[in-house]
C-alpha positions in Angstrom: -28.6 12.2 -13.8 -29.3 10.4 -10.6 -27.5 12.1 -7.7 -25.0 13.8 -10.0 -25.9 17.3 -8.9 -25.6 16.5 -5.2 -22.1 15.1 -5.6 -18.7 16.8 -5.2 -17.0 15.2 -8.2 -13.6 16.5 -7.2 -13.8 15.3 -3.6 -16.7 12.7 -3.5 -15.5 11.3 -0.2 -16.7 14.5 1.5 -20.2 14.0 0.1 -20.3 10.4 1.1 -19.1 11.2 4.6 -21.8 13.9 4.9 -24.5 11.4 3.6 -23.4 9.0 6.3 -24.8 11.3 9.0 -28.2 11.1 7.4 -28.3 7.7 5.7 -25.9 5.5 7.7 -23.0 3.2 7.1 -24.3 1.6 3.8 -25.5 4.0 1.1 -26.9 3.4 -2.4 -27.1 6.1 -5.1 -27.2 6.4 -8.8 -24.8 8.4 -11.0 -25.5 8.8 -14.7 -27.1 5.4 -15.0 -24.6 3.5 -12.8 -25.3 2.0 -9.4 -23.0 2.9 -6.5 -22.9 1.4 -3.0 -20.7 3.2 -0.5 -19.5 1.5 2.7 -18.9 4.2 5.3 -17.7 2.2 8.3 -14.8 -0.1 8.9 -17.1 -2.6 10.7 -19.3 -3.1 7.7 -16.4 -3.0 5.3 -14.7 -5.9 7.1 -17.9 -7.8 7.3 -18.2 -7.6 3.5 -14.7 -7.5 2.2 -13.0 -9.9 4.8 -15.8 -12.2 5.9 -17.5 -12.4 2.5 -14.4 -12.0 0.4 -15.5 -14.7 -2.1 -18.3 -12.3 -3.1 -16.5 -8.9 -2.9 -13.1 -9.6 -4.5 -13.9 -8.6 -8.1 -13.4 -5.3 -9.7 -15.9 -3.2 -11.8 -15.2 -2.1 -15.3 -13.7 1.4 -15.1 -14.0 3.0 -18.5 -11.0 5.3 -18.1 -8.4 2.6 -17.4 -7.9 1.5 -21.0 -8.4 5.0 -22.2 -5.4 6.1 -20.1 -3.4 3.0 -20.9 -3.3 1.3 -17.5 -5.6 -1.7 -18.1 -2.6 -3.9 -17.4 -2.6 -2.9 -13.7 -2.9 -5.7 -11.2 -5.1 -3.4 -9.1 -8.1 -3.6 -11.6 -7.8 -7.2 -12.9 -10.9 -9.3 -12.5 -10.8 -11.7 -9.6 -12.1 -14.7 -11.5 -9.4 -15.4 -14.0 -5.8 -16.6 -14.3 -4.2 -13.2 -14.8 -4.9 -11.9 -11.3 -3.9 -15.2 -9.6 -0.6 -15.2 -11.6 0.1 -11.5 -10.6 -0.6 -12.2 -6.9 1.7 -15.3 -6.9 4.5 -13.1 -8.0 3.8 -10.4 -5.5 3.5 -13.0 -2.7 6.9 -14.3 -3.5 8.6 -10.9 -3.7 6.8 -8.8 -1.2 5.3 -11.0 1.5 6.1 -10.1 5.2 9.0 -12.6 5.3 10.5 -11.2 2.1 10.1 -7.5 2.9 12.9 -7.6 5.5 15.3 -8.5 2.7 15.1 -5.0 1.5 15.8 -3.3 4.8 19.4 -2.6 3.9 18.3 -0.9 0.7 15.9 1.4 2.6 18.5 2.2 5.2 21.1 3.0 2.6 18.8 5.2 0.6 17.4 7.1 3.5 20.9 8.5 4.2 20.9 9.9 0.7 17.5 11.5 1.4 18.9 13.1 4.6 21.8 14.6 2.7 19.6 16.0 0.0 17.4 17.6 2.7 20.4 19.1 4.4 22.0 20.4 1.2 18.8 21.6 -0.6 15.8 21.8 1.7 13.7 24.0 -0.6 13.1 21.1 -2.9 12.1 18.6 -0.3 9.2 17.3 -2.4 11.6 16.3 -5.2 13.9 14.6 -2.7 11.1 12.6 -1.2 9.9 11.4 -4.6 13.5 10.4 -5.6 13.9 8.5 -2.3 10.6 6.6 -2.8 11.4 5.9 -6.5 14.9 4.7 -5.6 13.5 2.2 -3.2 10.7 0.9 -5.4 13.0 0.7 -8.4 15.7 -1.2 -6.4 13.5 -4.0 -5.1 11.3 -4.2 -8.3 14.0 -3.9 -11.0 17.4 -3.8 -9.3 17.7 -0.3 -10.8 19.8 2.6 -9.4 18.0 5.9 -9.8 20.1 8.7 -11.1 20.9 11.4 -8.5 19.2 14.1 -10.6 16.5 14.0 -13.4 16.2 10.3 -13.9 14.1 9.8 -17.0 12.2 6.7 -15.7 11.3 8.5 -12.5 10.2 11.6 -14.5 7.9 9.4 -16.6 6.2 7.7 -13.7 5.7 11.1 -11.9 4.0 12.6 -14.9 1.9 9.5 -15.4 0.8 9.5 -11.7 -0.1 13.1 -11.8 -2.4 12.5 -14.8 -4.0 9.3 -13.4 -4.7 10.8 -9.9 -7.1 13.2 -11.5 -8.6 10.9 -14.2 -9.2 7.5 -12.8 -11.9 8.0 -10.1 -15.1 5.9 -10.6 -17.2 9.0 -10.5 -15.3 10.4 -13.6 -15.5 7.0 -15.2 -19.3 7.2 -14.8 -19.3 10.3 -16.9 -17.3 8.6 -19.7 -19.7 5.6 -19.4 -22.7 7.7 -19.6 -21.4 9.7 -22.6 -19.1 7.3 -24.5 -19.1 9.7 -27.5 -16.5 11.7 -25.4 -13.9 9.0 -26.1 -14.4 9.4 -29.9 -14.2 13.1 -30.3 -10.8 14.6 -31.5 -8.5 15.8 -28.7 -8.0 19.2 -30.4 -11.6 20.3 -29.7 -12.0 23.0 -27.0 -12.8 21.5 -23.6 -11.4 18.0 -24.4 -8.2 18.4 -22.3 -8.8 14.9 -20.8 -8.5 13.4 -24.3 -5.0 15.0 -24.6 -4.2 13.8 -21.1 -5.3 10.3 -22.1 -3.1 10.2 -25.2 -0.1 11.4 -23.1 -0.9 8.8 -20.4 -1.0 6.0 -22.9 2.5 7.0 -24.1 3.9 7.3 -20.6 2.3 4.0 -19.5 4.0 2.2 -22.3 7.4 3.5 -21.3 6.9 2.8 -17.6 5.7 -0.8 -18.5 8.5 -1.6 -20.9 11.7 0.4 -20.4 12.8 -0.8 -16.9 11.6 -4.3 -17.6 13.7 -4.5 -20.8 16.7 -3.2 -18.8 16.4 -6.1 -16.4 16.3 -8.6 -19.3 19.3 -6.9 -20.9 21.2 -7.2 -17.6 20.3 -10.8 -17.3 21.6 -11.5 -20.8 24.9 -9.8 -20.0 25.2 -11.4 -16.5 25.1 -8.2 -14.5 21.5 -8.4 -13.2 21.1 -7.9 -9.4 18.5 -9.4 -7.1 15.0 -8.0 -7.7 11.4 -8.9 -8.0 11.6 -9.0 -11.8 14.9 -11.0 -12.1 13.7 -13.5 -9.5 10.3 -14.0 -11.2 12.0 -14.4 -14.7 14.3 -17.0 -13.2 11.3 -19.0 -12.0 9.3 -19.0 -15.2 7.7 -22.5 -15.7 8.8 -23.7 -19.1 5.9 -26.1 -19.3 3.4 -23.2 -19.3 2.9 -20.3 -21.6 6.2 -18.4 -21.3 4.9 -15.3 -23.1 1.9 -15.0 -20.8 4.2 -15.4 -17.7 6.6 -12.8 -18.9 3.7 -10.3 -19.7 2.4 -10.9 -16.2 5.8 -10.2 -14.6 6.1 -7.0 -16.6 2.6 -5.8 -15.6 3.0 -6.7 -11.9 6.3 -4.9 -11.7 4.9 -1.7 -13.4 1.9 -1.8 -11.0 4.3 -2.0 -8.0 6.3 0.9 -9.5 3.3 3.2 -10.1 1.3 2.4 -7.0 4.3 2.4 -4.7 5.7 5.7 -6.0 2.3 7.5 -5.7 1.2 6.4 -2.3 4.5 6.5 -0.4 5.5 9.9 -1.8 2.2 11.4 -0.9 2.3 9.9 2.6 5.8 11.3 3.4 4.8 14.7 2.0 1.8 14.6 4.4 4.2 13.7 7.2 6.3 16.9 6.6 3.1 19.0 6.7 1.9 17.4 9.9 5.2 18.0 11.7 5.0 21.7 10.8 1.4 22.1 11.9 1.9 20.0 15.1 5.4 20.9 16.5 4.6 19.3 19.9 4.2 15.9 18.1 7.5 16.4 16.4 9.2 17.2 19.7 7.7 14.2 21.4 8.8 11.9 18.6 12.4 13.3 18.7 12.6 12.9 22.5 11.7 9.2 22.2 14.3 8.7 19.5 17.0 10.5 21.5 16.1 8.3 24.5 16.9 5.2 22.4 19.9 6.2 20.3 21.3 8.9 22.5 22.8 12.1 21.1 25.6 10.4 19.2 26.1 10.4 15.5 24.2 7.1 15.2 21.0 7.2 13.2 17.9 5.0 13.9 17.7 1.5 12.2 15.0 -1.1 11.9 16.2 -2.9 15.0 15.3 0.1 17.1 11.6 0.0 16.0 10.2 -2.1 19.0 11.6 0.6 21.3 9.9 3.5 19.5 6.1 3.1 20.0 5.4 6.8 19.7 7.1 6.9 16.3 4.9 4.0 15.3 1.9 5.9 16.6 2.9 8.9 14.3 2.8 6.5 11.4 -0.6 5.1 12.4 -2.0 8.6 12.8 -0.5 9.6 9.4 -2.5 6.8 7.7 -5.7 7.9 9.5 -5.4 11.7 9.3 -5.1 12.0 5.6 -5.7 8.7 3.7 -3.8 8.9 0.4 -6.6 7.2 -1.5 -9.7 8.3 0.4 -12.1 5.9 -1.4 -9.8 3.0 -1.9 -10.2 1.0 -5.1 -13.8 0.1 -6.0 -15.0 -3.5 -5.7 -17.6 -5.5 -7.6 -19.7 -8.4 -6.3 -19.6 -11.8 -8.0 -23.1 -12.6 -7.0 -26.1 -11.0 -5.3 -25.8 -10.4 -1.6 -27.9 -9.2 1.3 -26.4 -7.3 4.3 -28.4 -5.8 7.2 -31.6 -6.2 5.1 -30.0 -4.3 2.2 -29.8 -5.9 -1.2 -26.5 -5.6 -3.0 -26.7 -6.7 -6.7 -24.2 -8.8 -8.6 -21.7 -6.8 -10.6 -20.6 -7.3 -14.2 -16.9 -6.9 -14.8 -16.7 -6.6 -18.6 -13.4 -5.5 -20.0 -14.6 -3.5 -23.0 -12.5 -1.5 -25.4 -13.3 2.2 -24.9 -13.9 2.5 -28.6 -16.8 0.0 -28.2 -18.2 1.5 -25.1 -22.0 2.0 -24.8 -24.3 2.5 -21.8 -25.8 -1.0 -22.4 -22.3 -2.6 -21.8 -22.3 -1.7 -18.1 -24.5 -3.3 -15.4 -24.1 -4.1 -11.7 -23.0 -1.9 -8.9 -19.7 -0.4 -7.8 -18.9 -1.0 -4.1 -16.8 1.7 -2.6 -15.1 1.7 0.8 -15.1 5.2 2.1 -11.8 5.1 3.9 -12.1 8.8 4.6 -15.3 8.3 6.6 -13.7 5.4 8.5 -10.8 7.6 9.5 -13.4 10.1 10.8 -15.3 7.6 12.9 -15.7 9.5 16.2 -16.8 6.3 18.1 -13.4 4.8 17.4 -11.0 7.8 17.1 -12.6 10.4 19.4 -14.3 13.7 18.7 -11.1 15.5 17.5 -10.8 13.5 14.3 -9.4 16.5 12.3 -6.5 16.9 14.7 -3.2 15.0 14.3 -2.9 13.2 17.6 -0.8 10.0 17.7 -1.7 9.5 21.4 -5.1 8.1 20.2 -3.2 5.0 19.1 -1.5 4.4 22.5 -4.5 3.9 24.7 -4.6 0.9 27.1 -7.3 -0.7 24.9 -5.2 -0.5 21.8 -2.0 -1.6 23.5 -3.7 -4.8 24.7 -4.0 -6.0 21.1 -3.4 -3.5 18.4 -3.8 -4.4 14.7 -0.6 -4.3 12.7 -0.1 -1.1 10.8 -0.3 -3.0 7.5 -3.9 -4.0 8.4 -5.1 -0.4 8.1 -8.0 0.0 5.7 -5.9 2.4 3.6 -4.1 -0.7 2.3 -7.4 -2.2 1.2 -9.4 -5.1 2.5 -10.1 -8.7 1.9 -8.4 -10.6 -0.9 -7.6 -7.4 -2.8 -5.4 -6.0 0.0 -2.3 -4.3 -1.2 0.5 -6.9 -1.6 3.2 -4.4 -1.2 2.0 -3.0 2.1 4.8 -4.5 4.2 7.5 -2.9 2.0 5.6 0.4 1.8 5.3 0.6 5.6 9.0 -0.1 6.0 10.0 2.6 3.5 7.8 5.2 5.2 8.9 4.2 8.7 12.6 4.4 8.1 12.2 7.8 6.4 10.0 9.2 9.3 12.3 8.1 12.1 15.5 9.3 10.4 14.1 12.7 9.4 12.9 13.2 13.0 16.3 12.2 14.4 18.2 14.5 12.1 16.1 17.7 11.6 13.7 20.1 13.2 11.1 20.8 10.5 10.0 24.4 10.8 8.2 27.1 8.9 10.2 29.1 6.3 10.7 32.8 6.7 10.2 35.6 4.2 12.7 38.4 3.5 11.4 40.3 6.5 12.0 37.4 8.8 8.3 36.6 9.3 7.2 33.0 9.2 5.4 31.9 6.1 2.0 30.4 7.0 1.3 26.8 6.2 -2.2 25.5 5.7 -3.8 22.1 5.7 -4.8 22.0 2.0 -4.8 18.9 -0.2 -5.2 18.2 -3.9 -8.3 16.5 -5.4 -8.5 13.2 -7.4 -8.4 9.5 -6.7 -5.2 10.0 -4.7 -4.5 13.2 -2.7 -1.4 15.0 -1.5 -0.7 18.3 0.2 -0.8 21.5 -1.9 2.7 22.9 -2.2 4.1 24.6 0.8 7.5 25.8 1.9 9.4 24.8 5.0 12.9 24.6 6.5 15.0 21.6 7.8 17.2 22.6 10.7 19.9 20.2 11.7 19.5 18.9 15.3 23.1 17.6 15.6 26.3 18.7 13.8 27.7 15.3 14.6 24.9 13.4 12.8 24.9 15.8 9.9 28.7 15.3 9.4 28.1 11.6 8.8 25.8 12.1 5.9 
């Protein structure tokens, strides 16, 4: 059992952060026969993941990945192999910092559609946010225009993400690893809902992987394909190399960008809406800064305005810190034994095993987890009020003298496994935040008696988190701006 009974399986980051107070920044524990090492501080995480990246760039075997049909994902590919390098090459070409600006016009165009949706139908703001994010990700990944309502590809990825968020944590994987018979029992047995979820996830993953990719190939054949990550990569296939392998890598990398980008950016914007309701003074200060730059005309903010909006940037920084979308990041594995601060960290074994062949003896080595949640609650860096949403903490004289770029935040990962789409994700989130603030006051909804409906700071559980559903209203700040939507 190890430390199983001490662990909050639904929200393990809370347990790890509590343990930090007693055991420190580097913690070892066992869970159902597996070794876990938790890194609870950004300083230690950067010392290991950045400065010793050659050792800490691998991924552990996660039993649930193949079970749920997402073993193609770039995120979990082993470091020492040709597949990961091929995927990263494609991401670097399409999503590096210099390339991300190519998509600014896409983000700007689609944020206008988001504003109009929020103006016309504010009660379904969560759906509008998801469609906005999906439309951006699908545009630069596949050159695909999302349907205004009920797009089937978006519906598939949303359902898949909802399943994966609950199923793919390393702690839940440890349960499957410890009891591999669970993967062989029929899904109709009582209590085996995860088996049914896994079957559905495999079906959805196949559709997300193949349907949009095949649309791009069809458009290329008919001569109507637009510029996108997939079309560019297909055009650059090396005919001297294995073309089937290259095409499979393009397909998998694109699906990874679609799934990961949709989940993280949607959750972050959902959290932004919550923060603006709970902290109206922050909202007002951000709006005052925007008005001082663009005036009270019908003009809406654009990317060229960003250098003049430091407080809006601080809101984005605080958003990443306040509620990290993936509180524990993605687990790492070591490629050889290591010692840090007199602590021994054993070599991991990344064996990609079919779940039908899984046994406890297949799995050795330790999972290294970066507790981003604990890093975001570091009082020595962020102050004592870490549970409060306070953008001003990022505007101190010390930070202004040499702040790290937002894309370097630990929420995007560390070392050589840092998120390759972080520049584009940051741009999508920023343009949405600044335009929503410019256009609306976000306030609490009222019931039939005219009383405000209370909004609480509550989040879902799972490998990725988002706010529990709440209601709110979007009040237009300017009839002149609203008339342009």
